[in-house]
TIGUBA-901253 format. One line per field, with one value per residue (C-alpha): residue number from 1; x, z, y. Coordinates in steps of 0.001 Angstrom, whole numbers, plus 524288, in hexadecimal, padded with zeros to 5 digits. Example, Ala and Ser with C-alpha at 12.3 -4.5 7.8 and 13.67 -1.06 7.14 Angstrom:
nr	1_2
east	8300C_83566
up	81E78_81BE4
north	7EE6C_7FBDC
END
This chain:
nr	1_2_3_4_5_6_7_8_9_10_11_12_13_14_15_16_17_18_19_20_21_22_23_24_25_26_27_28_29_30_31_32_33_34_35_36_37_38_39_40_41_42_43_44_45_46_47_48_49_50_51_52_53_54_55_56_57_58_59_60_61_62_63_64_65_66_67_68_69_70_71_72_73_74_75_76_77_78_79_80_81_82_83_84_85_86_87_88_89_90_91_92_93_94_95_96_97_98_99_100_101_102_103_104_105_106_107_108_109_110_111_112_113_114_115_116_117_118_119_120_121_122_123_124_125_126_127_128_129_130_131_132_133_134_135_136_137_138_139_140_141_142_143_144_145_146_147_148_149_150_151_152_153_154_155_156_157_158_159_160_161_162_163_164_165_166_167_168_169_170_171_172_173_174_175_176_177_178_179_180_181_182_183_184_185_186_187_188_189_190_191_192_193_194_195_196_197_198_199_200_201_202_203_204_205_206_207_208_209_210_211_212_213_214_215_216_217_218_219_220_221_222_223_224_225_226_227_228_229_230_231_232_233_234_235_236_237_238_239_240_241_242_243_244_245_246_247_248_249_250_251_252_253_254_255_256_257_258_259_260_261_262_263_264_265_266_267_268_269_270_271_272_273_274_275_276_277_278_279_280_281_282_283_284_285_286_287_288_289_290_291_292_293_294_295_296_297_298_299_300_301_302_303_304_305_306_307_308_309_310_311_312_313_314_315_316_317_318_319_320_321_322_323_324_325_326_327_328_329_330_331_332_333_334_335_336_337_338_339_340_341_342_343_344_345_346_347_348_349_350_351_352_353_354_355_356_357_358_359_360_361_362_363_364_365_366_367_368_369_370_371_372_373_374_375_376_377_378_379_380_381_382_383_384_385_386_387_388_389_390_391_392_393_394_395_396_397_398_399_400_401_402_403_404_405_406_407_408_409_410_411_412_413_414_415_416_417_418_419_420_421_422_423_424_425_426_427_428_429_430_431_432_433_434_435_436_437_438_439
east	85391_85AAA_865A8_86D8F_86BD8_878D9_87691_86C39_868D2_866C8_85E43_856CD_85456_850F3_846D8_840B6_84058_83955_82ECA_82CF5_82B39_821BE_819AD_816E4_81789_80EAE_802D1_805AC_80580_7F8E5_7F3A8_7F9BB_7F50E_7E720_7E821_7EB9D_7E26B_7D745_7DB38_7DB08_7CD66_7C842_7CEAB_7C92A_7BB80_7BB21_7C2F2_7B715_7AD0A_7AE44_7B5AF_7C3CB_7BF0C_7BBDE_7C97F_7CE20_7C4CC_7CA53_7D842_7D57E_7CDE5_7D729_7E252_7DCE3_7DBD0_7E8ED_7EEB8_7E758_7EAFC_7F954_7FAC4_7F736_7FF21_80800_7FD98_80207_81075_813E5_80C4A_812B8_820F2_8206D_81899_822C9_82DF3_8263F_82470_832D4_8359C_82A36_82489_815AF_81052_81586_80FB3_801E7_80317_806E4_7FB01_7F188_7F808_7F73F_7E9BE_7E506_7EC72_7E6B7_7D8F0_7DA58_7DF83_7D47E_7CA37_7D0B1_7CF79_7C09B_7BF0C_7C69F_7C20D_7BBD6_7C7E6_7CFF8_7C928_7C82A_7D6D5_7DA76_7D144_7D69C_7E422_7E1DD_7D8C6_7D105_7C9B9_7BAC1_7B5A1_7BEC7_7BCAD_7AE95_7B1B4_7BD9A_7B620_7AC2D_7B7A0_7BD96_7B187_7AF1B_7BC9C_7C0A6_7B85A_7C257_7CDD1_7CC43_7CD3F_7D86B_7E154_7DF33_7E2CF_7EF4E_7F434_7EFC5_7F5AD_8031B_802A4_800A1_80BF6_814FA_810B9_815DC_807FF_8049B_7FA47_7EFD2_7F0AD_7EF96_7E2B5_7DD7A_7E096_7DBE6_7CEB1_7CD62_7D07B_7C712_7BBD8_7BFBF_7BEBF_7B2D0_7ABC4_7AF03_7AB77_79EA8_79B5B_79FB0_79A27_78EF1_78A4F_78D88_79620_7A224_7ACB4_7A4BE_7A512_7B402_7B5D8_7AC20_7B269_7BF37_7B990_7B2F1_7C016_7C836_7BFB5_7BF80_7CE04_7CF52_7C5C0_7CDFA_7DA47_7D512_7D018_7DCD7_7E3D3_7DA5B_7DB39_7E9EF_7F06B_7E694_7EF7A_7FB3D_7F2DE_7EE95_7FB9D_8034F_80165_80288_7FC19_7FF75_80B20_816DA_81B6F_82856_82022_815D2_820C1_82627_81853_8163B_823B7_82238_81455_81806_822CE_819A8_80E60_817DB_81C78_80ED7_80B87_8162B_80F6E_802D9_80608_80C3E_800CE_7F77B_7FE26_7FF81_7F02C_7ECB3_7F637_7F040_7E243_7E549_7E862_7D9C3_7D2A5_7D939_7E79B_7E247_7DCFE_7E989_7F16D_7E816_7E9CF_7F8A7_7F9C0_7F2A1_7FF76_806F4_7FF63_7FFBF_80E01_80E8D_80634_80E0C_81A6A_81419_81287_82197_821AF_818FC_82317_82D78_8252F_82359_830BD_8395C_831C9_83367_84213_84444_83D6C_844FA_85160_85518_85C64_86066_85227_84DFB_8575D_8543A_845AD_84913_850BB_846B6_83B18_84338_844C0_8363B_83403_83C82_8354F_8285F_82DC1_8312A_82490_81B45_82284_820E9_81263_8102B_8178C_8105B_80340_80119_7F792_7EF1F_7EEA7_7E9D2_7DF55_7D9CF_7D6B1_7CF94_7C918_7C846_7CEE4_7D54E_7DB34_7E119_7E717_7EC48_7F2B2_7FAF3_802C0_805FE_8072D_815A7_817E2_811F0_81C57_8264F_81F0F_82512_83379_8312B_829BD_82F2E_83A01_83096_826C2_8308C_83762_82A73_8287F_8363F_835BD_82883_82CF8_83905_8317E_83B31_830F2_83858_83EFE_8313F_82DEC_83A11_8388A_82A8E_82CD1_83854_83072_82520_82C63_8322D_82436_81E65_82A77_829E7_81B27_81BBC_82680_8213D_8132F_8118A_81A16_8169F_808D7_804B6_81229_8193F_80FE5_8137F_821D5_820CC_81A98_824D0_82F94_8289A_828E5_83740_83BEB_834B0_83D00_84925_849DB_84545_850E3_85AD8_8542D_852C7_85B46
up	7D88C_7E136_7E59D_7E0FC_7E61D_7EA17_7EE57_7EE02_7FD17_7FB51_7EF77_7F6CA_801F9_7F847_7F191_7FE99_8013E_7F41D_7F7FD_80540_7FE74_7F4BF_7FE8A_80566_7F97B_7F0B8_7F941_7FD10_7EE10_7EC20_7F7BC_7F2CF_7E520_7E8FB_7EE61_7E129_7DAD9_7E327_7DFB1_7D207_7D217_7D9FF_7D039_7C43E_7CB1C_7CC42_7BFF1_7B7B3_7BED3_7B47B_7BBD9_7C029_7CCD7_7D17F_7CF4A_7D63F_7E1B8_7E3DE_7E219_7ECC7_7F60E_7F55C_7F7A3_80397_8099D_8041E_80B16_8172A_817B8_813C9_8202A_82880_82067_82C89_83117_82751_82545_833DE_8375D_82C2D_82E7E_83D07_83C43_83256_83BA8_8472B_83F52_83B7A_84A79_84BC7_855F7_851F9_85E9A_85A25_84CC1_8524D_85B22_84FBA_8480F_853B4_8550B_846C4_84577_850C0_84B22_83D49_8417A_84ACA_83FD8_836CD_840E6_840AC_832A8_83276_83D66_83573_827B9_8243C_82703_820FD_814AD_813FA_8167F_80C36_801F9_804A2_8029A_7F5AB_7F0C1_7E62E_7DC2E_7DEB9_7D63D_7DDCE_7EC32_7EEE5_7E9D3_7F1F0_7FE34_7FAB3_7F987_80688_80E5F_80B7A_80B72_817D3_81FCB_81A58_82337_82E9D_8261D_81DEE_8290B_83184_8262B_823EE_8312A_82F03_82156_8275A_83170_82757_81EE5_82AF3_82DC5_81FF6_81BCC_80F4B_80AF4_814E9_8106C_80270_80541_80C77_801D1_7F6E7_7FDD9_800EB_7F371_7ED20_7F6B5_7F2FA_7E468_7E461_7EDBA_7E585_7D967_7DE8B_7E4D4_7D8C7_7CDF2_7D4E5_7DEFB_7D6DB_7E0F3_7DC3D_7E4CB_7F0CC_7EB9C_7EA06_7F7EF_7FF0B_7F77F_7FDA1_80BC6_80A60_805AC_810E0_81B62_81441_81451_822E9_8257D_81DBB_82424_831D3_82E82_829B8_835A2_83E76_836A7_83452_83F2C_84AB0_851D1_850AC_857E8_86239_863E9_86550_8732A_86FF9_873ED_86F1D_86701_86FD9_871EB_86981_85E78_85F66_85E43_8526B_84C01_84E30_84907_83CD4_83A65_83C9D_831BF_828BB_82B6B_828E0_81CA7_81807_8192A_80F60_80619_8092E_805F8_7F91E_7F4BE_7F950_7F21C_7E608_7E5D7_7E93E_7DED0_7D57C_7DA96_7D840_7C9B7_7C756_7C65F_7BAB6_7C116_7CD90_7C64A_7BE35_7CA71_7D152_7C5F9_7C552_7D40A_7D226_7CB7B_7D71F_7E0D5_7D887_7D98B_7E78D_7EC2D_7E559_7EB8D_7F820_7F7C0_7F7FC_8023A_80A62_8093B_80D7A_8192C_81DDB_819CC_81C61_8299A_82CF9_82A7C_8302A_83C94_83D46_83A11_82EE3_826D5_81C16_8185A_81A9E_80FEE_806CF_8075F_80503_7F8AC_7F31C_7F52E_7EC2B_7E2F0_7E22F_7E127_7D5B3_7CEAE_7D21C_7CD32_7BFF3_7BE74_7C1AA_7B98D_7AE00_7B145_7B2C7_7A652_79DF0_7A34B_7AB5B_7A26B_7A05F_7ADE2_7B066_7A546_7AD5F_7B8CF_7B1EE_7A4A8_7A6C2_79A66_7A111_7AC56_7A35C_7994F_7A5C8_7AAF6_79E5D_7A218_7B042_7AF27_7AD73_7BBBC_7BFA8_7B84E_7C264_7CE94_7D070_7CEC1_7D7EF_7E277_7E394_7EE10_7F649_7F706_7FAA6_80512_80AFD_80DA6_81356_81BB3_820FF_824DE_82B59_831CC_82BB9_82A88_82C3F_81F1C_8190D_81ED0_819F0_80BB4_80A8D_8105C_80738_7FB4F_7FF08_7FF50_7F202_7ECC4_7F136_7ED79_7DF0E_7DE29_7E2B4_7D8E2_7CCCB_7CCF3_7C8BF_7BD58_7B9FF_7BF59_7C25C_7BCC7_7C7B1_7D185_7CD0B_7CBFB_7DA96_7DDEF_7D62A_7DD85_7EAE1_7E85B_7E449_7EF2D_7FA26_7F59E_7F3E4_800F6_80789_80053_806AA_81507_814F4_81F89
north	7D3FC_7DD93_7D494_7C8BB_7BAFF_7B561_7A7D2_79CFC_79E15_7AC73_7AABD_7A10D_7AA6A_7B581_7ACE1_7A95B_7B8EF_7B9BA_7B020_7B66D_7C3A2_7BE11_7B650_7C3C1_7CCB6_7C529_7C523_7D2DF_7D6CC_7CF5F_7D70A_7E41F_7E269_7E1A6_7F031_7F680_7ECB7_7F1B7_7FFBD_7FD03_7F6DB_801E0_80B65_8035B_802C3_8123C_814A5_80F22_81828_82297_82CDE_82F02_83501_82751_822C0_82F0B_82CA0_81EC5_82430_82E55_8260F_81A7D_823DD_82996_81B51_81757_823C2_82109_8128D_81529_81D9D_81270_8086F_80630_7FCFA_7F3A9_7F729_7F885_7EBD9_7E45B_7E80E_7E631_7D9A1_7D432_7D709_7D0C6_7C4BA_7C454_7C479_7BAD4_7C352_7C00E_7C579_7D246_7D0B6_7CE74_7D9FA_7E29B_7DEB2_7E11C_7EE95_7F1F7_7EE32_7F6D1_802F7_8006E_7FF69_80AEF_812E3_80ED0_8129F_82092_82186_81E9F_828DA_83397_82FF1_83C6E_84578_83B27_83B32_84A16_84B67_84138_84699_85476_84F7C_84779_852D6_84A36_8514E_854C3_84912_83FE5_84464_83FCC_8326E_8313C_8357E_82AA5_820D4_82500_82501_816AD_810AE_81731_80C85_8029A_808A7_80066_7F424_7F8FC_7FD92_7F1B9_7E9AC_7F0EA_7EC56_7DEEF_7DD9D_7E346_7D880_7CDF1_7D2D6_7D381_7C57C_7C1F8_7BFC2_7C6EA_7BCAB_7C151_7D007_7C9EC_7C2E1_7CF25_7D7E5_7CEB1_7CD25_7DBB6_7E05A_7D655_7DA8D_7E952_7E693_7DE85_7E7D5_7F3C9_7EDC3_7E990_7F749_7FEB0_7F658_7EF35_7F8DF_804BB_80BC8_813CA_81867_81410_805F9_8062E_80BE3_80210_7F68B_7FB1A_7FB4C_7EDD3_7E7A2_7EE59_7E820_7DB3E_7DBE9_7DE61_7D3A1_7CA21_7CDE3_7CC68_7BEB8_7BA89_7BF61_7B896_7AC48_7AAE2_7B288_7B105_7A739_7AFF0_7BB00_7B17B_7AACF_7B7E4_7BDBF_7CD00_7D930_7E6B1_7E9A0_7EC69_7F9F5_7F9D0_7F29E_7FD87_80794_8017B_7FFA8_80DC7_811B3_80960_80D8E_81C24_81B07_813E2_81E92_829C0_822E5_82021_82EC1_8315A_8275E_82CA7_83AB9_8365E_82F4A_838AC_84410_83BA3_83904_84762_84CAB_84353_84735_85658_85340_84ECA_841EE_83D46_83DE7_83919_82CF6_82B30_82B34_8213D_81827_81993_8172C_80A7C_805F5_80B09_80433_7F7CD_7F7AC_7FBBA_7F14D_7E671_7EBB8_7ECF7_7DDC1_7DD42_7E883_7DF37_7D466_7DE04_7E1CA_7D36C_7CD34_7D8CC_7DBCE_7CCA7_7CBF5_7D8B4_7D51B_7C74D_7CFA9_7C665_7D061_7C6A5_7C344_7D0FB_7D62A_7CB4B_7CE96_7DCD2_7DA97_7D090_7DABD_7E3FB_7D9EE_7D786_7E625_7E852_7DD22_7E3D6_7F0D2_7EB6C_7E3C6_7EF4C_7F958_7F0E2_7EED7_7FD26_80120_7F694_7F68C_8022F_8099C_7FD68_7FBBF_8095C_80867_7FCA7_805CE_8104C_813B7_8225A_827E2_83389_82BA7_82202_82BCF_8344F_8270E_82567_831A8_82CF0_81DAE_81D1C_82254_8156D_80E70_81447_81033_80255_806B8_812A6_80BDD_7FDA1_80039_8084E_7FCEB_7F28A_7FB2D_7FE7B_7EFDC_7ED08_7FA17_7F65A_7E82B_7ED31_7F8A4_801E7_80C35_81811_8158F_8144B_8218D_82808_8238A_82730_8349E_8374A_83160_839EA_845C6_842E5_84074_84DA0_8555B_84FED_850C6_85F0D_861AA_859CB_859D2_867F0_8645E_85633_85533_84701_84214_84985_84319_835E4_83904_83C34_82F36_826C4_82ED0_82CC9_81DC9_81D41_8257D_81CD6_81162_818DA_81DFF_81118_80A62_8131D_81407_804BB_7FE39
END
């Protein structure tokens, strides 16, 4: 690991920290792994429809909603960190008030998205600039999936509250059910009903509302007494200010992430349907690693936030060190898996000869993803739990600047290789800056 064990008592404490981390991280990993698994299934379904345009349409449509939802990721992150700190102080009335406030904000934002869906769709498509064969399919996907926005955003707030309460099991149950429904519905609608992109999109919406329903039932069943026992109204003024400050920093930080991912997808789309499909497949490897690492980041949110709120600095530092130990282990494991089995993995997703052959030239960039991105994922969890969101914003801004400068310089020379170099540099820079600004 990243530190030495000096005595038996300290070792026992460290082992206990490992157990605490894994109790939160493992259910969160199961939760998160279903997300890229779902994307893989959707990609595999459209990857066998006979045209790269279907893969590109799912890539563009999914990216639009990823960008939209990332912008409002503070609904989960801000709720998680502040709830964890309130739990550390054993101020349960505050945690209840935070959930109520976050749910109201999330549902209000979702309604605004529905009202502005047409200009939002046209803006996003103009920014991504998909090819003529991809655009109409992406429009169809958007017009259906947008009706899942209220369920998705409301579930963000609920998931963040569960994690802040040190409960990652409920998000796991919700996510598993949600993704099973999505996969089954998509397969039935595509292969039984005969739909194409419409079937994949409708399956997504059905699953989103099923997930929200499950989350609310679990909240009522297991936390109903907490809500009745805690006499609380609105969130107090200082806490509202802190909630807005934290969410402002996360929102601006997310804008940097959105800008990078939007440009990455757009730059791939401008190179044609084949390169767009290649980048989409390789991004599945990125997403797979990121969602695994986010399991440990969630543990950082819950435990670092809890001990930060309780002002127990010894346990806080212990959790921090152990998280990086687990991060190093995951980096070595995923690097080996991608080097040894990456090409076979991509061939499971599509049988398009041009896409498979083109992927061989770019696969090695995916080998660098774990080493470049590990620190950023771990630090994100710790920073969210301790509400040190200004550091997250600073690191993301500097990394985004590095990405755009290198992409502007290298893409004319290296093409798609220059784009991938910029992405790897972006991931590494985020973690490096966070290491220096961490307190």
